[in-house]
N, C-alpha and C positions, 0 to 999 in steps of 0.2 A: 672482640678482640680482646683477649687476656694476655698483655705484653710482660705480666710479672712471673718471674720463675717461683716465686712463693705463693703468689696469688692473694700477697696482702695488700690492703687500699693504702694508698700514700697521699699526702696532702701536701701542698705548696701553701704555707702561710707567711704572708709579709707582716712586718713589724712584731715578730713570734718572740722577741726577747723580753717583751716586760708588759705591763698592762694586760689586756683583753685578749692580745693574740699569744703573749704566753700561756695563761690560761685555757685556751683553745687548744693549742699543740697538746699540754698535759692532759686535756679531757679525751682528745682525740686518742693518744696514748693507751689511756685507760679503757677505749672502745676496741683497742687493737689495731691502729691505724698510726702507721710511720709518719714522719713529715720533713720536708725540706723547709726551712724556715728562715725569714731573713732578718737581719741587725743592720742599724746603720754605722753604729761607732762603737759600742760596749762590750768588748769580746768576752768579758767576763760574766756578764748575764747571760750572753747567748750558751757559754760553755755549762752554766747553772742550769740551763732550761734542757739540755742536750742529756745531762747525767740525771736530771729527774724524771725524763722519759724514759732512761735506761731503767731507772728504778721499777717503773710501771711496767718494764718489760718490753719497750718497744725502741726503735731508733727515731732520734731527730737529728738531723744534719744542719748545721748553721751556716749560712752563705751571706758576705756583707753584701749590701746593696742600698743605695740612696735611691728610692723609687720616685723622687723629684727630677732623677737626672736621667732621662730617656736613653742619653749616649751609652749609659751602661748596660743596656738591656740586651743586646747581642752577646756581651761578653756574658752576662748572666745568664741566658741562655745555654751556652757550652756548661757552665759552671752546674744548671740542674740536671744536665745531660750526664755530666759525670756523677752526681749526686744520686740519680736515679739507676745508675749503673750499680753503684755501690751497695744499692737497696735491691738488687736484683731486678731490675724494671727496665723498660723502655720508655713508658709514659706513667701519668700519674692521674688520679682518680678526682681528686677535690682542689680547688682554688679559693682563697680565702683572701680579698682585699683588705687588710685591716691596717697598714701603715698610715700614720697621719700624725700631724702636727696640730697645734690649738695656736687661736688668735683671737684676742680680746680687744675690740676698739670700736668706737662708733663709725658709723658710716663717714662722717664729718671730718675723721680722722685717720683714716684706712689710706696708706700709700699706694701707689702702682707697684711698687715692688712688694708689698705685703701681698695684693690680690695677685700679683704673678707667682708667688711662692706656694700660697696656698692652692691655687690655680695647677702646678706642676705636680704639687704631690698629691692632691685629691681629687684630680680629675684627669688631666694628662696622662698621670703616671699609670692611674688605675685603667685607662682605656687601651693604652699601648701596651702595657705589661700583659694586659688579659688579650690582647691579639697577638702578641708573640709566643703565650702560651697555648693556644689554641692548637697548634699542631701536634702536641705533647699531651694534650687532657685525653683521656679515655670515652670514648663515645659513652653514653651513659652516664657522665661524670655530673659533679656539681660544682656551680659558683656561688659566692655568699660575697656579696659586698657590704661592708660597713659603713652605715650612713650614722644619723644621730636623730634623738628626740627633738634637736630644734629645727628639722623641717616641717614639724607639725606646731610647735608652740614656739614663740619669740620671744627672745630676749636681748634688749638693748645693749650691742655691743660684740652680737655674733652674726650679724647679716653676712658679711664675706664668707666664713666658713660655711655656714649653714647652706648658702647658695651653692657652693660647689658639692655638698651632700645632696642637696637637691638634683643638681645635675646626675651625680651618680644613681640615684633611684630611676629615673629617666633612661639612664643608661641600660641599667638592669633589665627593664621592660622589651627594650631593643634586642638586648643579647639574649632574653629567654626566646624572643620570637625567631630570631634568626640560628641560633642554636639548637632550636628545636627538633629539626629534621635528623641531628646527631644523638638528640635522647638527652642531652644536658639541660637540666634545670636550672634557672638563674635567679636566687632572690636577695633582697637586701633583708639586714637586720639593725635596727634603730636602736641601739640604748638610751637608755636615758640618763641622767647623772649618777656617776659610779665613783666609788671612793679607790682610785688609781693615783697614779703620780703623773697624770695627763695633768695638763694646764698648771703645771709645779704643784700638783697634788693640793690643787683648789678647794673641790669637794672634801677629801677625805681629811685636810688639815685645818680648814677654814673653821672653827664652830659656828659662825654665824651663818654661811653658806650652807653648811650640811643641816643645820637646824631649819632653814629655809626650804631646802629641798625634801628634808622628812615632812614637813607640815603640806607641803603641795602633792605629796605622794600618797595614794590610797592604802597602800601599806604600810606606811608610817616611818618610813626609813630611806636614806639613798641606797643604789645598788650595790653591789659587790662584784669583783671579778668572778666568782664562783657563782652569781646570778647569769653570767652572761656566756661564758666559755662552753658550761653543759649544753645552753640551748644552741648555740653555733654549732657544736658538734652532734648534737641528735638530728638538727636540720640536714644534715649532710648524709645520714644514714637511710638504709633503704625504706625505712618505716614512714618517711617523709617524701616518698620519689613522687607522688602526685604532688606537692606543693611547688608551683612554681609563679615567677614574675610578681611575687607578694613583696611588700613592706611590711615585715612584722617588727613591731616595737616592742621592745624587753625594759620597761621602765617601772614597774610595780604600779603603775596607773599613775603618772606623773601629769598633773594639770588635766583631768578629764572633768 
């Protein structure tokens, strides 16, 4: 069922105002896809993404959302419906669960509140926002959940964060199984270390960490947003329709 007046594909991208989410929105725009994306607080950053998408000839509508606060989700669904109507549609085609926060502390020093915060954003939020979006996603659509290379390789101080991402990877397989009758493919993309402002710009701005990442990566450098966004966008395209229930690491060959 095509519920779009224009026939254009539409994506929902959480955390789309910065980093990998922003890059994904812009590469989707270059592929002719309109987006509704979320931002947590920085309206100016969100407005810039909308402007850049327009330069690429597509629409990108920014909606404020704290993905760690499930109490906002019902209201958010209403805002999504309005945004879809503005795009000439009743439903959307792609969901990218990208929004996230960083955390670095040894297991011995991680507090219960640290863990609860990570759980709310990285697992509970992903689970229930996806649930809320299911009535609005078209049959034959695509879902991508963003994980991390840290579910495969281990660095001290990353256990709580990586554990939540590991839970998302399991959730991805179950979503693929349960949504299969609707023709919806669900996959995980697991970036390696990327030069963004995530974790306070740790990989981008700390020369020692940057060097260590480069030395442990087969392609000899840390990742860039432009290494990840195009891959996510391409995974959503029809060429990859038979890729389902997979964890795809995009790390340049880190720690192989």
